[in-house]
C-alpha positions as CSV (number, residue, x, y, z in Angstrom):
1,M,0.1,0.1,-0.2
2,A,2.0,3.3,-1.3
3,K,1.6,5.6,1.3
4,D,3.2,9.2,2.8
5,V,4.1,9.0,6.1
6,S,6.7,11.7,6.5
7,D,4.3,14.7,7.5
8,R,3.3,12.3,11.0
9,V,7.3,10.6,11.3
10,G,9.5,12.9,9.8
11,K,11.3,12.3,5.9
12,G,14.3,10.4,7.9
13,V,17.2,8.9,6.0
14,E,17.2,5.3,4.7
15,R,19.4,2.9,3.6
16,T,19.6,1.9,0.0
17,G,16.4,-0.5,-0.5
18,P,14.8,-2.3,-1.9
19,F,12.6,-3.0,1.3
20,T,11.7,-6.7,0.9
21,T,10.9,-9.5,2.3
22,V,12.6,-13.2,0.8
23,S,9.6,-13.3,-1.7
24,G,10.8,-9.9,-2.9
25,V,7.0,-8.2,-1.7
26,P,7.4,-4.9,-0.7
27,I,7.8,-3.6,2.6
28,E,6.4,0.1,3.7
29,R,8.6,2.0,5.8
30,L,5.8,1.4,8.9
31,Y,2.4,-0.3,9.2
32,T,-0.6,1.7,10.8
33,P,-4.6,1.4,11.0
34,E,-4.8,3.0,7.7
35,D,-3.0,-0.6,6.6
36,I,-6.4,-2.9,7.5
37,P,-9.3,-0.1,8.0
38,D,-11.1,-3.6,6.6
39,L,-10.2,-5.6,9.2
40,D,-13.0,-7.0,11.1
41,Y,-11.9,-8.6,14.7
42,E,-14.2,-12.3,14.8
43,K,-14.1,-12.5,10.5
44,D,-11.6,-12.1,9.8
45,L,-8.8,-13.1,12.9
46,G,-10.7,-14.8,15.3
47,D,-9.8,-15.9,19.4
48,P,-7.2,-18.5,19.1
49,G,-9.0,-21.2,19.3
50,Q,-11.7,-20.6,17.5
51,P,-13.2,-20.2,13.4
52,P,-11.2,-18.7,11.8
53,Y,-7.9,-20.2,13.5
54,T,-5.9,-17.3,12.3
55,R,-4.4,-16.7,15.9
56,G,-4.0,-20.6,16.3
57,I,-6.0,-23.7,17.0
58,Y,-6.4,-24.0,20.4
59,P,-7.2,-21.7,23.1
60,T,-5.0,-21.4,25.2
61,M,-1.6,-22.2,22.4
62,Y,1.8,-23.3,24.3
63,R,-0.1,-22.1,27.8
64,G,-1.4,-25.4,27.5
65,K,1.2,-27.5,26.0
66,H,4.5,-26.9,24.1
67,W,5.0,-28.0,20.2
68,T,6.1,-31.4,19.5
69,M,9.8,-31.3,19.3
70,R,10.5,-33.7,16.8
71,Q,14.1,-33.9,14.8
72,F,14.2,-35.9,11.6
73,S,16.7,-38.5,11.4
74,G,17.7,-41.4,9.9
75,F,21.6,-42.7,8.9
76,G,23.4,-46.3,7.5
77,T,21.6,-49.1,8.6
78,A,18.3,-49.3,10.9
79,A,20.7,-50.2,14.0
80,D,22.2,-47.3,13.5
81,T,19.7,-44.8,13.3
82,N,18.0,-46.9,16.1
83,E,20.8,-45.9,18.6
84,R,20.0,-42.0,17.9
85,F,17.0,-42.5,18.6
86,Q,17.4,-43.5,22.4
87,Y,19.8,-40.8,22.3
88,L,17.5,-38.6,21.2
89,L,14.9,-39.7,23.3
90,K,17.1,-39.6,26.4
91,H,17.8,-36.0,25.5
92,G,13.8,-34.9,25.6
93,Q,12.8,-35.3,22.5
94,D,9.5,-36.2,22.8
95,G,8.7,-37.3,18.7
96,L,10.2,-39.4,16.3
97,S,10.7,-38.8,13.2
98,V,12.2,-41.3,10.6
99,A,14.3,-40.0,7.6
100,F,14.8,-42.6,4.5
101,H,17.7,-43.3,2.1
102,L,17.2,-42.4,-1.1
103,P,16.4,-46.2,-2.9
104,T,14.0,-46.7,0.0
105,L,11.9,-43.2,-1.2
106,M,12.3,-44.5,-4.7
107,G,11.5,-48.0,-4.5
108,L,14.8,-50.0,-4.7
109,D,16.5,-52.9,-2.3
110,S,19.5,-52.2,-1.1
111,D,21.2,-54.4,-3.1
112,D,19.4,-53.1,-6.3
113,P,22.4,-51.7,-8.8
114,M,20.2,-48.8,-9.1
115,S,21.1,-48.1,-5.0
116,E,24.7,-48.4,-5.4
117,G,26.8,-45.3,-4.0
118,E,23.5,-44.3,-2.0
119,V,22.9,-46.9,0.8
120,G,22.2,-45.1,4.3
121,K,23.5,-42.1,2.9
122,C,21.0,-38.7,2.9
123,G,18.3,-40.9,5.3
124,V,17.9,-44.8,6.9
125,A,17.8,-47.8,4.3
126,I,15.2,-50.3,5.1
127,D,14.3,-52.9,2.6
128,S,11.4,-54.7,4.6
129,L,10.0,-55.9,8.1
130,A,13.0,-57.4,9.6
131,D,14.5,-53.4,9.2
132,M,11.6,-52.0,10.2
133,E,11.5,-54.1,13.5
134,T,16.0,-52.7,14.4
135,L,14.6,-49.7,13.5
136,F,11.9,-49.2,16.3
137,K,13.3,-51.7,18.7
138,G,13.4,-50.9,22.5
139,I,10.7,-48.7,20.7
140,P,6.7,-48.9,22.1
141,L,4.8,-47.5,19.7
142,D,1.8,-47.3,20.8
143,K,3.4,-44.7,23.9
144,I,5.4,-42.6,20.5
145,S,4.7,-40.8,17.6
146,T,6.5,-41.1,14.8
147,S,6.2,-39.6,11.5
148,M,7.9,-41.1,8.3
149,T,9.1,-38.9,5.6
150,T,8.0,-41.1,2.4
151,N,5.5,-40.5,0.0
152,A,5.6,-43.1,-3.4
153,P,6.2,-46.3,-1.1
154,A,4.0,-44.7,1.5
155,T,1.5,-47.7,1.9
156,I,4.1,-50.0,1.9
157,L,6.6,-48.6,4.7
158,W,3.0,-47.3,7.2
159,S,2.1,-51.4,7.1
160,M,5.6,-52.3,7.6
161,Y,5.6,-49.8,11.2
162,L,1.5,-51.3,11.4
163,V,2.5,-54.6,10.8
164,V,5.5,-53.8,13.6
165,A,3.2,-52.7,15.9
166,E,1.0,-55.6,16.2
167,K,4.1,-57.6,16.3
168,Q,4.8,-55.4,19.7
169,G,1.2,-56.5,20.5
170,A,0.2,-52.7,19.8
171,H,-3.7,-51.7,18.8
172,W,-3.2,-50.0,16.1
173,K,-6.3,-47.5,17.3
174,K,-3.7,-46.6,19.8
175,L,-1.1,-45.6,17.6
176,R,-0.1,-42.0,16.5
177,G,1.9,-40.0,13.7
178,T,1.6,-39.8,10.4
179,I,2.7,-40.8,6.8
180,Q,4.3,-37.8,4.6
181,N,2.2,-39.8,1.6
182,D,2.2,-36.2,-1.0
183,I,2.7,-37.6,-4.1
184,L,1.4,-34.0,-5.7
185,K,4.6,-32.1,-4.4
186,E,7.2,-34.8,-5.4
187,Y,6.1,-34.0,-9.1
188,I,5.4,-30.4,-8.2
189,A,9.4,-30.4,-6.5
190,Q,11.2,-33.1,-5.4
191,K,11.1,-35.4,-8.2
192,T,10.8,-38.5,-5.8
193,Y,7.4,-39.9,-7.8
194,I,7.8,-43.4,-8.9
195,F,4.4,-44.5,-10.4
196,P,1.9,-41.8,-12.4
197,P,-0.4,-39.1,-11.0
198,R,-3.5,-40.9,-11.3
199,P,-2.7,-44.9,-10.0
200,S,-0.8,-42.8,-7.1
201,M,-3.6,-40.7,-5.6
202,K,-5.4,-44.2,-6.1
203,L,-3.2,-45.3,-3.3
204,I,-3.3,-42.1,-1.0
205,V,-7.2,-42.7,-0.9
206,D,-7.1,-45.7,0.0
207,T,-4.8,-45.1,3.1
208,F,-7.5,-42.2,4.3
209,E,-10.1,-45.3,3.5
210,F,-8.0,-47.5,5.2
211,G,-6.6,-44.9,8.0
212,S,-10.2,-44.0,8.7
213,K,-10.8,-47.3,9.8
214,H,-8.9,-49.1,11.8
215,V,-6.2,-46.0,12.7
216,P,-8.1,-43.5,13.2
217,Q,-5.4,-41.2,15.5
218,W,-3.0,-41.7,12.7
219,N,-2.5,-38.7,10.1
220,T,-2.8,-40.8,6.7
221,I,-1.1,-37.5,4.9
222,S,1.3,-34.6,5.5
223,I,0.3,-32.1,2.7
224,S,3.2,-30.7,1.9
225,G,4.7,-27.0,1.1
226,Y,8.1,-28.1,2.5
227,H,9.9,-29.5,-0.5
228,I,7.8,-26.4,-2.8
229,R,9.5,-23.9,-0.9
230,E,12.8,-26.3,-0.7
231,A,12.9,-25.6,-5.0
232,G,12.4,-22.2,-4.5
233,S,8.9,-20.6,-4.3
234,T,7.9,-17.6,-2.6
235,A,6.5,-18.1,0.4
236,L,3.4,-17.1,-1.4
237,Q,3.7,-20.1,-3.8
238,E,4.0,-22.1,-1.1
239,L,0.8,-21.4,0.3
240,A,-0.9,-21.4,-2.5
241,F,0.7,-24.9,-3.9
242,T,0.2,-26.7,-1.1
243,L,-3.3,-25.4,0.2
244,Y,-4.5,-26.2,-3.3
245,D,-2.8,-29.7,-3.0
246,G,-5.2,-30.4,-0.4
247,I,-8.3,-29.6,-2.0
248,E,-7.0,-31.7,-4.4
249,Y,-6.8,-34.8,-2.3
250,I,-10.3,-33.9,-0.7
251,E,-11.7,-33.9,-4.2
252,W,-9.9,-37.3,-6.2
253,A,-11.0,-38.7,-2.1
254,R,-14.5,-37.5,-2.6
255,R,-14.9,-38.9,-5.6
256,S,-13.7,-42.4,-4.8
257,G,-17.4,-41.7,-2.1
258,L,-15.4,-41.6,0.8
259,D,-17.7,-38.5,3.4
260,V,-15.2,-35.6,3.8
261,D,-16.0,-35.1,7.1
262,E,-14.5,-39.2,8.1
263,F,-11.3,-38.7,7.0
264,A,-10.3,-35.1,6.7
265,P,-9.7,-34.3,10.3
266,R,-6.8,-36.3,9.9
267,L,-5.4,-34.0,7.0
268,S,-2.2,-32.6,8.3
269,F,0.3,-30.3,6.4
270,F,4.5,-29.6,7.0
271,F,5.6,-25.8,6.5
272,N,8.8,-24.5,5.0
273,A,10.4,-21.9,8.2
274,H,12.5,-19.3,6.1
275,N,14.7,-16.3,7.1
276,D,12.3,-13.5,7.0
277,L,10.5,-13.8,10.4
278,F,7.1,-11.8,9.4
279,E,6.6,-13.2,6.5
280,E,6.9,-16.8,7.6
281,I,4.4,-15.8,10.0
282,A,1.7,-14.3,8.2
283,K,1.7,-17.1,6.0
284,Y,1.5,-19.9,9.2
285,R,-2.1,-17.1,10.5
286,A,-3.1,-17.2,6.6
287,A,-3.3,-20.9,6.0
288,R,-5.0,-22.2,8.9
289,K,-7.5,-19.2,8.1
290,I,-7.5,-20.4,4.2
291,W,-8.3,-23.8,4.9
292,Y,-11.0,-23.0,7.7
293,K,-12.8,-21.1,4.9
294,I,-12.0,-24.2,1.6
295,V,-12.8,-26.6,4.3
296,T,-16.2,-24.7,5.2
297,E,-17.6,-23.1,2.5
298,R,-16.2,-25.3,-1.0
299,F,-16.9,-28.8,1.0
300,H,-19.2,-27.9,4.0
301,C,-18.2,-30.4,6.3
302,K,-19.7,-30.3,9.5
303,N,-17.1,-32.0,11.5
304,P,-15.6,-28.7,13.4
305,R,-12.5,-30.5,13.1
306,S,-12.4,-31.2,9.8
307,A,-11.2,-27.1,9.6
308,I,-8.9,-27.2,11.0
309,L,-5.2,-26.7,9.9
310,R,-2.7,-28.3,12.0
311,F,1.0,-28.1,10.8
312,H,4.0,-29.5,11.3
313,T,7.4,-27.0,10.2
314,Q,11.2,-27.7,9.5
315,T,13.2,-24.8,9.3
316,A,14.8,-24.1,6.3
317,G,17.3,-26.3,4.7
318,C,18.1,-24.3,1.4
319,S,19.3,-21.0,3.9
320,L,21.8,-22.8,5.4
321,T,25.6,-22.3,4.3
322,A,28.5,-24.5,3.6
323,Q,30.8,-20.9,4.6
324,Q,30.5,-20.3,7.6
325,P,28.5,-23.0,9.4
326,Y,28.2,-21.5,12.5
327,N,25.8,-19.1,11.3
328,N,23.3,-21.9,10.5
329,I,22.4,-22.0,14.6
330,V,21.5,-18.3,13.8
331,R,19.4,-18.7,11.0
332,T,17.8,-21.9,12.6
333,A,16.8,-20.1,15.9
334,I,14.7,-17.0,14.0
335,Q,13.6,-20.0,11.5
336,A,12.0,-22.2,14.6
337,L,10.8,-18.5,16.2
338,A,8.7,-17.7,12.6
339,A,7.1,-21.7,13.3
340,V,6.3,-20.9,17.2
341,L,5.0,-17.6,17.3
342,G,3.0,-18.8,13.8
343,G,1.6,-21.0,15.8
344,T,2.7,-24.4,14.9
345,Q,2.1,-27.7,16.3
346,S,5.1,-29.7,15.6
347,L,9.0,-28.8,14.8
348,H,12.5,-30.1,13.4
349,T,15.3,-27.6,13.6
350,N,17.5,-28.0,11.5
351,S,21.2,-29.0,12.7
352,L,24.5,-26.6,11.9
353,D,26.0,-29.3,9.7
354,E,23.3,-30.0,7.3
355,T,24.6,-28.5,3.8
356,L,27.8,-30.6,4.3
357,A,25.9,-34.4,5.7
358,L,24.2,-35.9,7.9
359,P,24.3,-34.7,11.2
360,T,26.7,-35.3,13.8
361,E,25.5,-36.7,17.6
362,H,26.3,-32.9,18.8
363,A,25.3,-30.9,16.1
364,A,21.7,-32.3,16.3
365,G,22.2,-31.7,19.9
366,I,22.7,-28.0,20.0
367,A,19.5,-28.1,17.4
368,L,16.7,-29.9,19.5
369,R,18.4,-27.9,22.5
370,T,17.7,-24.5,20.0
371,Q,14.1,-25.5,20.4
372,Q,14.0,-26.1,24.2
373,I,15.4,-22.8,24.5
374,L,12.4,-21.1,23.2
375,A,9.9,-23.2,24.5
376,H,11.8,-22.9,28.1
377,E,13.5,-19.5,28.1
378,S,12.3,-17.1,25.8
379,G,8.5,-15.7,27.5
380,I,7.2,-16.5,23.9
381,T,5.0,-19.9,24.9
382,N,2.9,-16.9,27.8
383,T,0.3,-16.2,26.1
384,A,-1.1,-16.9,22.6
385,D,-0.5,-15.3,18.9
386,P,1.3,-12.9,20.6
387,L,1.6,-10.6,17.2
388,G,-2.5,-10.3,17.0
389,G,-2.8,-7.6,15.8
390,S,0.1,-5.9,14.3
391,Y,-0.9,-3.8,11.7
392,F,2.3,-5.1,9.8
393,V,1.4,-7.8,10.5
394,E,-2.3,-8.3,10.3
395,R,-1.3,-6.6,6.3
396,L,0.2,-9.2,6.0
397,T,-1.1,-11.6,6.6
398,L,-4.5,-10.3,4.1
399,D,-2.0,-9.4,1.4
400,M,-0.9,-13.8,2.1
401,E,-4.2,-14.6,1.9
402,K,-5.9,-12.7,-1.2
403,G,-2.9,-13.4,-3.5
404,C,-3.4,-17.7,-2.1
405,W,-7.2,-17.0,-3.7
406,D,-6.4,-15.4,-6.3
407,Y,-3.7,-18.6,-7.4
408,F,-6.6,-20.8,-6.3
409,E,-8.8,-19.3,-9.3
410,R,-5.6,-19.7,-12.1
411,L,-5.9,-23.4,-10.5
412,D,-9.7,-24.1,-10.8
413,A,-9.1,-22.8,-14.7
414,M,-6.7,-25.2,-15.4
415,G,-8.7,-28.1,-13.8
416,G,-7.0,-28.7,-10.7
417,M,-3.4,-29.4,-9.8
418,V,-3.0,-32.9,-11.5
419,A,-4.1,-30.8,-15.1
420,A,-1.8,-28.2,-13.2
421,I,1.3,-30.6,-13.2
422,E,0.6,-32.1,-16.3
423,K,1.0,-28.3,-18.1
424,G,4.0,-27.1,-15.7
425,F,2.2,-25.1,-14.6
426,P,3.5,-24.7,-10.5
427,Q,6.7,-26.6,-11.7
428,R,7.3,-23.3,-13.8
429,E,6.8,-20.7,-11.5
430,I,8.8,-21.6,-9.4
431,N,11.7,-22.2,-11.1
432,D,10.7,-18.4,-11.9
433,A,10.9,-17.3,-7.9
434,S,14.0,-19.3,-8.1
435,Y,16.0,-17.1,-11.1
436,E,14.7,-14.0,-9.6
437,Y,15.7,-14.7,-6.7
438,Q,19.4,-15.7,-7.2
439,K,19.5,-12.5,-9.2
440,A,18.9,-10.9,-6.8
441,I,22.0,-12.4,-4.1
442,E,24.3,-11.9,-7.4
443,R,23.1,-8.7,-7.3
444,K,23.3,-8.2,-3.4
445,E,19.7,-6.9,-3.4
446,K,19.5,-10.0,-0.5
447,I,22.6,-10.3,1.9
448,I,23.8,-14.2,2.2
449,V,25.9,-13.6,5.1
450,G,29.3,-15.3,4.5
451,V,28.6,-15.8,0.8
452,N,28.1,-13.0,-0.9
453,E,29.2,-10.7,2.3
454,F,31.1,-10.6,5.6
455,V,33.4,-13.5,3.2
456,M,35.7,-15.1,5.5
457,D,39.2,-16.2,3.6
458,E,39.6,-19.1,5.0
459,E,37.5,-20.7,7.2
460,P,38.4,-23.6,9.9
461,P,37.1,-27.4,9.1
462,I,34.6,-28.8,11.0
463,D,33.9,-32.4,12.4
464,T,31.5,-34.1,9.9
465,L,29.6,-37.3,10.0
466,L,30.9,-40.2,7.8
467,I,28.8,-42.7,6.3
468,D,31.3,-45.1,4.9
469,E,30.6,-47.9,2.2
470,S,30.5,-50.6,4.9
471,V,27.1,-50.0,5.4
472,T,26.4,-51.1,1.8
473,G,28.0,-54.4,2.4
474,R,26.3,-54.7,6.3
475,Q,22.6,-53.8,4.1
476,V,23.2,-55.4,1.3
477,E,24.1,-59.5,3.8
478,Q,21.7,-58.6,5.7
479,L,18.8,-58.6,3.0
480,R,20.6,-62.0,1.7
481,K,20.2,-63.7,4.6
482,L,16.1,-62.8,4.5
483,R,16.2,-63.8,1.4
484,E,17.4,-67.1,2.1
485,T,15.3,-68.0,5.2
486,R,11.6,-66.8,4.3
487,D,9.1,-68.3,3.1
488,N,9.4,-67.6,-0.8
489,G,6.9,-69.1,-1.5
490,R,4.6,-67.0,0.8
491,V,6.4,-64.1,-0.8
492,R,5.1,-65.2,-4.2
493,Q,1.9,-66.0,-3.6
494,T,1.4,-62.7,-2.1
495,L,2.9,-60.8,-4.4
496,E,0.8,-62.2,-6.7
497,A,-2.5,-61.2,-4.9
498,L,-1.1,-57.4,-4.8
499,R,-0.8,-57.7,-8.3
500,E,-4.7,-59.2,-8.4
501,A,-5.1,-55.9,-6.1
502,A,-3.7,-53.2,-8.7
503,A,-5.0,-54.4,-11.6
504,T,-8.7,-54.8,-10.7
505,H,-10.6,-51.6,-9.5
506,N,-11.9,-49.8,-6.5
507,V,-10.2,-52.5,-4.6
508,N,-8.3,-51.3,-1.3
509,M,-4.5,-51.8,-1.7
510,M,-3.7,-51.6,1.8
511,P,-5.1,-55.7,2.8
512,S,-2.5,-57.2,0.1
513,I,0.5,-54.2,1.1
514,L,0.0,-55.4,4.5
515,D,-0.2,-59.8,3.5
516,C,3.2,-59.0,1.6
517,V,4.9,-56.9,4.6
518,R,4.7,-60.0,6.9
519,A,5.7,-62.8,4.4
520,Y,8.8,-60.6,4.7
521,T,8.3,-59.5,1.1
522,T,11.1,-56.2,0.6
523,L,9.8,-53.2,-0.4
524,G,11.5,-53.4,-4.0
525,E,10.0,-56.9,-5.1
526,I,6.4,-55.2,-3.9
527,C,7.4,-51.5,-6.2
528,A,8.4,-53.8,-9.1
529,T,4.8,-55.2,-9.1
530,L,2.9,-52.1,-8.9
531,R,5.3,-51.3,-11.7
532,S,4.1,-54.1,-13.8
533,V,0.4,-52.6,-13.4
534,Y,0.8,-49.0,-12.9
535,G,4.4,-48.0,-14.9
536,V,6.5,-45.2,-14.4
537,Y,6.4,-41.8,-14.2
538,E,8.4,-39.8,-16.9
539,E,8.4,-35.8,-15.7
540,P,7.3,-34.4,-19.0
541,I,9.6,-31.5,-21.2
542,F,8.1,-28.2,-20.3
């Protein structure tokens, strides 16, 4: 909003601009009541815990309970990662979050030729139920919530988790956690897809149906803007594409005959926390308000829980620098502050060394302590939505909301998100935004400390976590022994039943996948069978 405030506060001296957010949104010198003349408290804000939930989804927010401190962990073998889980739990983490290595994300076993050089490097290697049993050894699954960052093979890895719980004697109705299971953002940004969009969407709807009946406390999807932002989007694009992905999932589930109120309360979201404190806070506040309107006005849900947007946040990996890596502790603290002031339900704080390698135990401990200091020492948890009513924050929130609805109109006109992906629309939008941001850095309109300003000629090395090649040998040997000792006749039977189910219209795939998992069929074998029916997605050249 262009206005002249010089009569009120004087001309003053300003640095050379432009004054913009990380996303390039112009910022005024001063914000006053004139910037929010039409703001209606009841309609636009409401009290915390009341529609439209702009100020938070619970009346007391963190006065009642802190967010879940859920550090993302996974490397090497399942035994290696179980050791890290035990360390984090001992030091006060209260939720688990599993990072899988690239072959698992792509539906490949560790002994597949395509897995060479990647085993255990960027996450934990999980090839079968045996690995999942080791991963959670000594951890009672009915006592802790677990998030699993997996998308294309999410049904398989969730099935493994459910069977481990079954073997522990834990009832599925008591299990709490989340599978990411968000394939649309894979086509848009992260690119760890396997099958084409339409059969992939069918698998996701199957998890909605199965979860609502058998695992009612589980979030069967975490609709993720995190990777969209990591690919270079603006804050607005992250918000708009993520929420519209949520619309698309509801549409597909509704068309399959599911009642929206049966599964919508278990939809969850996952957002990025970038460096621009106030832009990020506005993004989270706008997200809750927009989702409330979508669910009540577009889908006419009656269950109040369907309209509540719950979200996890991870600090921005793309903001971390290899140069002067200790600066990343400060960046992460600011980003975590934005997530908490924005009302997140759970949070992962990145470690200082993550641009160089997977985090060391020491770096992971500092990242966890960052959250604990915010929770217990900063004072920001003493009141709900402490920035509510700020002229600046409310203006940013309203502008974020308007921009989001504008994107929705364009996506609706294209026929939805699957159609938009097939046309390459969100991919191009993100590419353009990323290019503009890089140009701003190169022009020094955006300063990255230690990268394009305040540079050091020589920097002392830091210790990093090394995942050596012995991991591959250990994992492949375990897999060889599994194939020798399991009932391979049963494996063949379960795979044939899986193939028949995949080729049959309107059959929920979860029971067949669970049977495969119980027989110690590997993830790669299950995915190969599904590929034979569904095919493999190849991204068009735009």
